[in-house]
TORMAR-698758 format. One record per atom (N, C-alpha, C, O, CB): residue in one letter; x, y, z. Coordinates in steps of 0.2 Angstrom, whole numbers, plus 5000, padded with zeros to 4 digits. Glycine has a CB too. Example, Ala and Ser with C-alpha at 12.3 -4.5 7.8 and 13.67 -1.06 7.14 Angstrom:
REM residues 2
A506649725039;A506249785039;A506649845039;A507149835042;A505749785045;S506449895035;S506849955036;S506450005039;S506750065040;S507049975029;
This chain:
REM residues 90
X488349815028;X488249785021;X488649725021;X489249725023;X488549845015;X488349665020;X488749605019;X488849585012;X488449585008;X488349545023;X489449575011;X489649555003;X489949485003;X490249465008;X490049605000;X489849444998;X490149384996;X490449394989;X490249434985;X489649334997;X490949354988;X491249344981;X491049274978;X490949224981;X492049334982;X491049284972;X490949224967;X491649214963;X491549184958;X490449244961;X492149224966;X492849214964;X493149274959;X493649264956;X492849154960;X492849334959;X493049384955;X492949444959;X492549454963;X492649384948;X493449494957;X493449554961;X492949604958;X492749604952;X494149584962;X492749644962;X492249694960;X492649754958;X492949784963;X491749714966;X492749774952;X493149824949;X492649884947;X492349894943;X493449794943;X492849924953;X492349984953;X492650034958;X492950004963;X491449964955;X492550094957;X492650134963;X492050144967;X491550174965;X492850204961;X492150124973;X491550114978;X491550204981;X492050224984;X491750054984;X490950234980;X490850304984;X490450294989;X489850274989;X490550354979;X490750314994;X490450315001;X490250385003;X490650435004;X491050275007;X489550395004;X489350465006;X489050465014;X488850515016;X488950495001;X489050415017;X488750405024;X489050355028;X489350315025;X487950395023;X489050355034;X489350305038;X489050235036;X488450225034;X489250315046;X489650185036;X489350105033;X489850065036;X490450085037;X489250095025;X489650005037;X490149955039;X490049895033;X489449875031;X489949915047;X490549885030;X490649845024;X490949775026;X491549785027;X490949875019;X490649715027;X490849655030;X490949605024;X490449595020;X490449625035;X491549575023;X491649515018;X491449455021;X491749445027;X492349515015;X490949415019;X490949345021;X491349305016;X491449325011;X490149325021;X491549245019;X491849195015;X491249165012;X490649185011;X492349145020;X491449105010;X490949065005;X490249065009;X490249065015;X491248985002;X489749055006;X489049045008;X489048965011;X489448925008;X488449055002;X488648955015;X488548885019;X488248835013;X488248775014;X488048895026;X488048865008;X487648825002;X488148804997;X488048764992;X487048864999;X488748844997;X489248834992;X489548764992;X489648724997;X489848874992;X489748734986;X490148674985;X490848674985;X491248634985;X489948634980;X491048734984;X491848754984;X492148744991;X491948764997;X491948834982;X492748714991;X493048694998;X493548764999;X493848775004;X493548614998;X493648794994;X494148854995;X493848914997;X493448944993;X494648854990;X494048945002;X493649005004;X493949065000;X494549074999;X493749025012;X493449114998;X493549164993;X493349224997;X492749225000;X493049154987;X493849274998;X493849335002;X493549394996;X493849394990;X494549345005;X493049424998;X492849474994;X493349534992;X493649554997;X492249504996;X493449554986;X493949594984;X493649654980;X493249644976;X494449564980;X493849724982;X493749774978;X494349804975;X494849814978;X493449824982;X494249804968;X494949814965;X494649884961;X494149904960;X495149754959;X495349934960;X495149994957;X495149984950;X495549944947;X495750054959;X494750014946;X494850034939;X495450064937;X495750094941;X494450074937;X495650054931;X496350084928;X496250164930;X495850204928;X496350074920;X496750174934;X496850254935;X496450284939;X496350344939;X496750294928;X496050244943;X495550274948;X495550244955;X495750184956;X494950274945;X495350284961;X495350244967;X494850184968;X494450174964;X495350294972;X495050154972;X494650094975;X494050124978;X493550104975;X495050044980;X494150164983;X493650184987;X493650264988;X494250284989;X493750144993;X493150294987;X493150364988;X492650384993;X492050384992;X492950404982;X492850414998;X492450435004;X492350505004;X492850535004;X492650415010;X491750525005;X491650595005;X491950635011;X492050605016;X490950605005;X492050695010;X492350745015;X491850725022;X491250725022;X492250825013;X492250715027;X491950715034;X491550665036;X491250665041;X491650765035;X491450615032;X491050555033;X491450515039;X492050505039;X490950495026;X491050505045;X491350465051;X491150395050;X490650385047;X491050485058;X491550355055;X491250295055;X491150235049;X490650205049;X490750295057;X491750235045;X491650195039;X492150135041;X492750145043;X491950235032;X491950075040;X492350015043;X492249965037;X491749965033;X491949975050;X492849935036;X492949885030;X493149815035;X493649815038;X493449905023;X492749765034;X493049715039;X493049645033;X492549635030;X492449695045;X493649625033;X493849555030;X493749565022;X493449525018;X493349495033;X493949615020;X493849635013;X494649645011;X495049675014;X493449705013;X494749625004;X495349635001;X495249704996;X494849714993;X495549574997;X495749734997;X495749804993;X496349804988;X496949804991;X495649874998;X496149804982;X496749794977;X496749854973;X496349874969;X496749734973;X497349894975;X497449954971;X498049944965;X498349994963;X497650004975;X498049894964;X498649874959;X498549914952;X499049924948;X498749804958;X497949934950;X497749964944;X497650044945;X497550074940;X497149934942;X497650064950;X497450134952;X497950184949;X497750244948;X497350144959;X498550164948;X499050204945;X499250254950;X499450234956;X498750244940;X499250314948;X499450374952;X498850394958;X498950434963;X499650444947;X498250364957;X497750384962;X497850344968;X498050284968;X497150374960;X497650374973;X497650334980;X497250284979;X496750294975;X497550384986;X497350224984;X496850174983;X496250184987;X495650164985;X497150114985;X496250224992;X495750254996;X495750324997;X496350344999;X495750215003;X495350364995;X495450424995;X494850465000;X494250455000;X495350454988;X495150505005;X494550535010;X494950585013;X495550585012;X494350485017;X494550635015;X494850695019;X494350695025;X493750695025;X494950765015;X494750705030;X494250725037;X493850665039;X493250685042;X493850795036;X493950605037;X493450545038;X493750505043;X494350505044;X493250505031;X493350465046;X493550415051;X493450345047;X492950325046;X493150405057;X494050315046;X494050245042;X494450195046;X494950205048;X494350255034;X494150135046;X494450085049;X494450015045;X493949995042;X494150075056;X495049985045;X495149925041;X495249865046;X495849855050;X495749935036;X494749815046;X494849765052;X494949695047;X494549685043;X494249755058;X495549665049;X495549605045;X495549605037;X495349565034;X495049555047;X495749665035;X495749685029;X496449695026;X496849715030;X495249745028;X496549685019;X497149695016;X497149735010;X497649755008;X497449635015;
């Protein structure tokens, strides 16, 4: 799955139920903005950013910013017995 940002974070808990690769793309070639914008997933207040079902293998995040500043006591990424990779992601 390729995602782009329009300058704002996606504020939602992303629920992953099967293997997936989520790749953040900088600006579209058609944009007039000179500043690259990296897609961001942000936690809703008191909730995780990403929730991965038990045992899901091969979940990759590439070039994505993950913002857990509002997750409170919840972990930003929650998973059990899953294979998760963050490549170029912060």
